[in-house]
C-alpha atoms as a printed R data frame, in Angstrom:
    type eleno elety resid chain resno       x       y       z
1   ATOM     1    CA   MET     A     1 -12.544   5.284   4.646
2   ATOM     2    CA   THR     A     2  -8.913   4.734   3.688
3   ATOM     3    CA   ASP     A     3  -9.403   0.968   3.352
4   ATOM     4    CA   VAL     A     4 -12.456   1.432   1.144
5   ATOM     5    CA   ARG     A     5 -10.655   3.928  -1.086
6   ATOM     6    CA   LEU     A     6  -7.625   1.686  -1.406
7   ATOM     7    CA   ALA     A     7  -9.790  -1.348  -2.180
8   ATOM     8    CA   THR     A     8 -11.839   0.590  -4.740
9   ATOM     9    CA   GLY     A     9  -8.737   1.916  -6.482
10  ATOM    10    CA   LEU     A    10  -7.097  -1.485  -6.510
11  ATOM    11    CA   LEU     A    11 -10.173  -3.140  -8.015
12  ATOM    12    CA   ARG     A    12 -10.616  -0.366 -10.580
13  ATOM    13    CA   ASP     A    13  -6.978  -0.618 -11.642
14  ATOM    14    CA   ALA     A    14  -7.254  -4.396 -11.965
15  ATOM    15    CA   TYR     A    15 -10.353  -4.177 -14.142
16  ATOM    16    CA   LYS     A    16  -8.780  -1.434 -16.271
17  ATOM    17    CA   ASP     A    17  -5.684  -3.644 -16.622
18  ATOM    18    CA   SER     A    18  -3.528  -0.842 -15.225
19  ATOM    19    CA   PHE     A    19  -1.056  -3.172 -13.522
20  ATOM    20    CA   ASP     A    20   0.526  -6.600 -13.735
21  ATOM    21    CA   THR     A    21   1.929  -6.482 -10.197
22  ATOM    22    CA   ALA     A    22   0.559  -4.398  -7.328
23  ATOM    23    CA   LEU     A    23   2.573  -3.520  -4.229
24  ATOM    24    CA   ILE     A    24   0.235  -2.740  -1.365
25  ATOM    25    CA   VAL     A    25   1.647  -1.133   1.767
26  ATOM    26    CA   THR     A    26  -0.538  -2.512   4.543
27  ATOM    27    CA   ALA     A    27  -0.883  -5.002   7.359
28  ATOM    28    CA   ASP     A    28  -4.653  -4.651   7.366
29  ATOM    29    CA   GLY     A    29  -6.669  -7.825   6.880
30  ATOM    30    CA   ASP     A    30  -9.654  -5.774   5.672
31  ATOM    31    CA   LEU     A    31  -8.027  -5.738   2.244
32  ATOM    32    CA   GLU     A    32  -8.321  -9.498   1.896
33  ATOM    33    CA   PRO     A    33 -11.722  -9.442   0.055
34  ATOM    34    CA   PRO     A    34 -10.673  -7.121  -2.791
35  ATOM    35    CA   ILE     A    35  -7.328  -8.869  -3.163
36  ATOM    36    CA   THR     A    36  -9.056 -12.269  -3.245
37  ATOM    37    CA   THR     A    37 -11.446 -10.962  -5.904
38  ATOM    38    CA   ILE     A    38  -8.531  -9.780  -8.031
39  ATOM    39    CA   LYS     A    39  -6.732 -13.105  -7.628
40  ATOM    40    CA   GLN     A    40  -9.894 -14.980  -8.687
41  ATOM    41    CA   ASP     A    41 -10.801 -12.747 -11.638
42  ATOM    42    CA   PHE     A    42  -7.237 -12.047 -12.796
43  ATOM    43    CA   PRO     A    43  -5.038 -14.990 -11.767
44  ATOM    44    CA   ALA     A    44  -2.049 -13.661 -13.740
45  ATOM    45    CA   LYS     A    45  -1.910 -10.453 -11.680
46  ATOM    46    CA   LYS     A    46   0.542 -10.529  -8.794
47  ATOM    47    CA   ILE     A    47  -0.109  -8.995  -5.390
48  ATOM    48    CA   ILE     A    48   2.869  -8.165  -3.191
49  ATOM    49    CA   ILE     A    49   2.212  -7.018   0.362
50  ATOM    50    CA   VAL     A    50   4.664  -4.491   1.835
51  ATOM    51    CA   PHE     A    51   4.440  -4.431   5.602
52  ATOM    52    CA   PRO     A    52   5.139  -1.163   7.435
53  ATOM    53    CA   PRO     A    53   7.746  -1.133  10.231
54  ATOM    54    CA   LYS     A    54   6.957  -3.458  13.139
55  ATOM    55    CA   ARG     A    55   3.675  -4.639  11.585
56  ATOM    56    CA   ASP     A    56   2.708  -7.747   9.680
57  ATOM    57    CA   ASN     A    57  -0.227 -10.041   9.087
58  ATOM    58    CA   PRO     A    58   0.569 -13.761   8.767
59  ATOM    59    CA   HIS     A    59  -2.899 -14.386   7.334
60  ATOM    60    CA   LEU     A    60  -2.214 -12.106   4.344
61  ATOM    61    CA   ILE     A    61   1.078 -13.892   3.760
62  ATOM    62    CA   LYS     A    62  -0.398 -17.390   3.899
63  ATOM    63    CA   THR     A    63  -3.634 -16.851   2.018
64  ATOM    64    CA   ILE     A    64  -3.445 -14.174  -0.652
65  ATOM    65    CA   ALA     A    65  -0.056 -12.585  -1.216
66  ATOM    66    CA   ASP     A    66   2.104 -13.768  -4.079
67  ATOM    67    CA   ASP     A    67   5.030 -12.350  -2.167
68  ATOM    68    CA   TYR     A    68   5.757  -9.922   0.667
69  ATOM    69    CA   PHE     A    69   8.492  -7.932   2.330
70  ATOM    70    CA   ARG     A    70   8.863  -5.574   5.245
71  ATOM    71    CA   ILE     A    71  10.014  -1.999   4.871
72  ATOM    72    CA   GLY     A    72  12.274  -0.883   7.679
73  ATOM    73    CA   ARG     A    73  11.940   2.381   9.561
74  ATOM    74    CA   GLY     A    74  15.273   3.632   8.189
75  ATOM    75    CA   ARG     A    75  14.261   2.988   4.592
76  ATOM    76    CA   LEU     A    76  10.868   4.556   5.184
77  ATOM    77    CA   SER     A    77  12.400   7.713   6.657
78  ATOM    78    CA   LYS     A    78  14.655   8.067   3.587
79  ATOM    79    CA   CYS     A    79  11.566   8.045   1.352
80  ATOM    80    CA   GLN     A    80   9.718  10.852   3.117
81  ATOM    81    CA   LEU     A    81   9.273  14.323   1.726
82  ATOM    82    CA   PRO     A    82  11.309  17.155   3.243
83  ATOM    83    CA   PHE     A    83  10.248  18.766   6.536
84  ATOM    84    CA   ALA     A    84   8.363  21.490   4.643
85  ATOM    85    CA   VAL     A    85   6.975  21.663   1.113
86  ATOM    86    CA   ILE     A    86   5.784  24.888  -0.469
87  ATOM    87    CA   LYS     A    87   2.877  24.461  -2.872
88  ATOM    88    CA   PRO     A    88   2.712  26.556  -6.074
89  ATOM    89    CA   ASP     A    89   0.121  28.821  -4.436
90  ATOM    90    CA   GLY     A    90   2.572  29.556  -1.575
91  ATOM    91    CA   PHE     A    91   0.824  27.343   1.020
92  ATOM    92    CA   LYS     A    92   3.370  25.629   3.269
93  ATOM    93    CA   LEU     A    93   2.869  21.951   4.145
94  ATOM    94    CA   VAL     A    94   4.807  20.925   7.257
95  ATOM    95    CA   LYS     A    95   5.570  17.388   8.350
96  ATOM    96    CA   PRO     A    96   4.371  16.552  11.895
97  ATOM    97    CA   LYS     A    97   7.247  16.511  14.396
98  ATOM    98    CA   ASP     A    98   6.676  12.866  15.347
99  ATOM    99    CA   TRP     A    99   7.347  11.819  11.703
100 ATOM   100    CA   HIS     A   100  11.028  12.868  11.864
């Protein structure tokens, strides 16, 4: 349901005028319909696709994105939370080992 939640949030934000430019981290073509709807209903809004490491989708680039870029694995690893995060209630969240 991740795609549906992302699409719903993106559409809601567009209709609430919560953004001028949206950066969407995906390579998933399933997001084409909501992005196309936004581009049709709000032509001034910009959609930038951010491709994860080693993934892209030429169709998204050619048909609906105003711009795009790829985020490298090194940059992505620098943006991750620490190995462990302690919530205010004391619960410890631990990053999976294969994310290091």
